[in-house]
C-alpha positions as CSV (number, residue, x, y, z in Angstrom):
1,M,101.8,114.0,126.0
2,S,101.9,110.1,126.8
3,R,100.5,107.6,124.5
4,N,97.1,106.2,125.2
5,K,97.6,102.8,126.4
6,D,94.9,101.4,124.6
7,L,96.0,101.9,121.1
8,K,97.9,98.9,119.3
9,L,100.8,99.0,116.8
10,F,99.6,99.6,113.1
11,R,102.3,98.7,110.3
12,E,101.0,99.9,106.7
13,Y,102.8,97.6,103.8
14,A,101.5,100.0,101.4
15,T,101.7,99.7,97.4
16,A,103.6,102.5,96.5
17,S,103.6,101.4,93.1
18,T,104.9,104.8,91.7
19,I,107.6,106.4,94.0
20,R,108.7,109.5,92.3
21,R,112.2,110.6,92.1
22,L,111.8,114.7,92.2
23,G,113.9,117.4,91.1
24,D,117.0,118.6,92.6
25,E,115.3,122.2,93.0
26,R,113.1,120.4,95.5
27,L,116.0,120.0,97.9
28,A,116.0,123.7,99.1
29,E,112.9,123.0,100.9
30,Q,114.6,120.3,103.5
31,S,118.1,121.6,104.4
32,G,120.7,118.7,104.4
33,S,118.8,117.1,101.8
34,V,120.7,115.2,99.1
35,S,117.7,114.1,97.2
36,A,114.0,113.9,96.7
37,W,111.6,111.4,95.9
38,S,107.8,111.1,96.7
39,A,105.4,107.9,97.4
40,P,101.6,107.0,98.1
41,I,101.6,105.2,101.7
42,W,97.9,104.8,102.0
43,N,95.1,103.8,99.9
44,I,92.2,106.1,101.6
45,G,88.6,105.0,102.0
46,K,89.5,101.2,101.0
47,I,89.7,98.3,103.3
48,N,92.9,96.5,103.0
49,L,94.5,93.2,103.5
50,N,94.7,93.1,107.4
51,G,91.0,94.7,107.6
52,R,91.3,98.0,108.1
53,V,90.4,101.3,106.6
54,Y,91.9,104.7,106.4
55,T,89.4,107.3,106.0
56,Q,89.6,110.8,104.2
57,E,89.2,112.7,107.7
58,L,91.7,111.0,109.2
59,A,94.1,112.0,105.9
60,E,92.7,115.1,105.9
61,R,93.9,115.1,109.4
62,L,97.6,114.4,108.8
63,I,97.4,116.8,106.0
64,A,96.4,119.7,108.2
65,E,98.7,119.3,111.2
66,N,101.6,119.1,108.5
67,R,104.3,116.9,110.1
68,A,107.2,116.2,109.7
69,T,108.9,112.6,110.5
70,I,112.1,110.9,110.3
71,A,112.5,107.7,108.4
72,Y,114.4,104.4,109.0
73,D,116.2,101.5,106.7
74,S,113.7,99.2,108.4
75,H,111.7,98.8,111.5
76,R,114.3,96.7,112.9
77,H,115.4,99.9,114.6
78,E,112.2,101.1,116.1
79,W,113.4,100.5,119.7
80,G,117.0,102.4,119.8
81,E,119.5,103.8,117.8
82,A,116.4,106.4,116.3
83,Y,118.8,109.3,114.7
84,G,121.6,106.7,113.4
85,N,119.9,104.8,111.6
86,T,117.4,107.7,110.1
87,V,117.8,107.9,106.3
88,A,115.3,110.7,105.5
89,V,112.9,112.9,106.4
90,A,109.1,112.1,105.3
91,K,106.7,115.6,105.3
92,Q,104.0,117.6,103.1
93,P,101.5,114.9,103.1
94,R,98.5,115.6,100.6
95,I,95.8,113.4,98.9
96,E,96.4,112.3,95.2
97,D,93.6,110.0,93.4
98,G,92.9,108.4,96.8
99,L,96.4,107.7,97.8
100,L,98.0,109.8,100.7
101,W,101.4,110.8,99.3
102,V,104.3,112.3,101.3
103,D,107.6,113.7,100.0
104,I,110.7,112.2,101.2
105,F,113.8,114.3,101.5
106,F,117.0,111.9,102.1
107,V,119.7,113.0,104.4
108,D,122.0,109.9,104.5
109,K,124.1,110.4,100.7
110,A,125.0,106.7,100.3
111,Y,121.2,105.1,101.4
112,S,120.4,107.1,98.6
113,D,122.8,106.2,96.4
114,K,121.8,102.9,96.9
115,L,117.8,103.4,96.3
116,L,118.5,105.1,93.1
117,A,120.6,102.4,92.0
118,I,117.8,99.9,93.0
119,H,114.8,101.8,91.5
120,T,117.2,102.8,88.1
121,A,117.2,98.7,87.9
122,G,113.8,98.0,88.3
123,V,113.7,96.4,91.6
124,P,110.7,97.1,93.5
125,I,111.1,99.6,96.9
126,G,109.0,98.5,100.0
127,V,107.7,101.2,102.1
128,S,105.5,100.5,105.4
129,S,104.1,103.2,107.6
130,V,103.8,103.3,111.8
131,G,101.4,104.5,113.7
132,Y,99.1,103.5,117.0
133,G,95.5,103.3,116.3
134,E,92.3,101.8,117.1
135,T,89.4,100.5,115.0
136,D,85.4,99.8,114.9
137,N,84.0,96.6,114.1
138,D,83.9,97.3,110.7
139,G,87.9,97.9,110.6
140,V,88.0,101.7,110.1
141,V,90.5,103.5,112.0
142,N,89.2,106.3,114.5
143,A,90.7,109.7,112.9
144,A,90.3,111.0,116.5
145,T,93.0,109.3,118.4
146,Y,95.0,107.3,115.4
147,E,98.9,108.7,116.8
148,L,101.3,108.4,113.6
149,V,104.6,107.5,114.9
150,R,106.7,107.9,111.2
151,Y,104.8,108.3,107.6
152,L,107.0,105.2,106.6
153,D,110.2,103.1,106.8
154,F,111.8,101.3,103.9
155,V,111.6,97.7,104.0
156,T,112.9,95.1,102.1
157,D,110.2,92.2,102.1
158,P,106.6,93.8,102.5
159,A,103.9,91.0,102.9
160,N,102.0,90.2,99.7
161,D,104.2,91.9,96.9
162,T,103.3,95.5,98.6
163,Y,106.5,97.5,96.7
164,A,107.2,101.1,94.9
165,G,108.5,100.2,91.8
166,P,109.4,102.4,88.9
167,G,107.1,102.4,85.9
168,T,104.2,100.7,87.0
169,E,100.3,101.5,87.5
170,P,98.9,101.8,90.7
171,E,96.8,98.2,91.6
172,E,93.1,98.3,92.3
173,G,93.5,99.7,95.8
174,M,96.4,99.5,97.8
175,K,97.6,96.4,99.7
176,N,98.6,96.5,103.3
177,E,99.2,93.5,106.0
178,S,99.9,94.0,109.7
179,A,103.1,92.7,111.0
180,S,101.3,90.3,113.6
181,S,101.0,88.0,109.5
182,H,104.8,87.8,109.4
183,D,108.1,87.7,111.8
184,P,109.2,90.6,113.5
185,D,112.0,91.5,110.9
186,G,109.4,92.2,108.1
187,M,109.7,88.8,106.0
188,P,106.5,87.2,104.7
189,P,107.0,83.0,105.4
190,G,106.5,81.0,103.2
191,S,104.6,77.4,103.7
192,D,107.2,75.5,104.5
193,G,109.5,78.5,105.9
194,E,112.2,78.3,102.5
195,L,113.1,80.9,100.2
196,S,111.7,80.3,96.2
197,P,114.2,80.3,94.3
198,K,113.1,83.6,92.1
199,E,113.0,85.3,95.9
200,I,116.7,84.1,96.5
201,Q,117.9,85.4,92.7
202,R,115.8,88.6,93.8
203,R,117.4,89.2,97.2
204,I,121.0,88.3,95.1
205,A,120.7,91.2,92.7
206,I,120.1,93.9,95.3
207,L,123.0,92.4,97.2
208,K,125.2,92.6,93.9
209,Q,123.8,96.7,93.8
210,V,124.3,97.3,97.3
211,E,127.8,96.1,97.1
212,A,129.2,97.8,93.9
213,I,127.8,101.0,95.1
214,D,129.7,100.2,98.4
């Protein structure tokens, strides 16, 4: 079935503020997985920062379809090398406390180890869903025509500090922003195009953690 050419690409940078590490007993649910996690990807029924609303009807449709999708280590690999850059399988969508959650089963051990080190250090982890859709005049996403591509990719710099961080309370409403509001690599631009000292130090800390694992 070919995709409707009139649908627009939606990327949603979700405030998955309570990403969870699941027990190893869950690994039996996905052959080849090395660690299991869970994260919320959408706020249901509330307008996000890019003016879109994902409805209960749409969330329930995805739950009924119960699809599994791959997850990339960023959006940069979206148009090629599909499986070579796959780090996880996302599946089992469900609604909890007004949020759409999915379970994440990592199939790349090195990437899983890096994520665990970053998460344990308290560094936020960004996630972003990908799909094609259309909205009405109020920004409500059409539940009948939305086409899910991936429940999530992992992104280091989603807009508006929309990260998945350990041990924090969910914000009032999930922050989201479309890819059109920042550059193609998912990097939010500053007013002068320069990174702040705090952001530079944050990135250096992540690189040190990654290099230590490698």
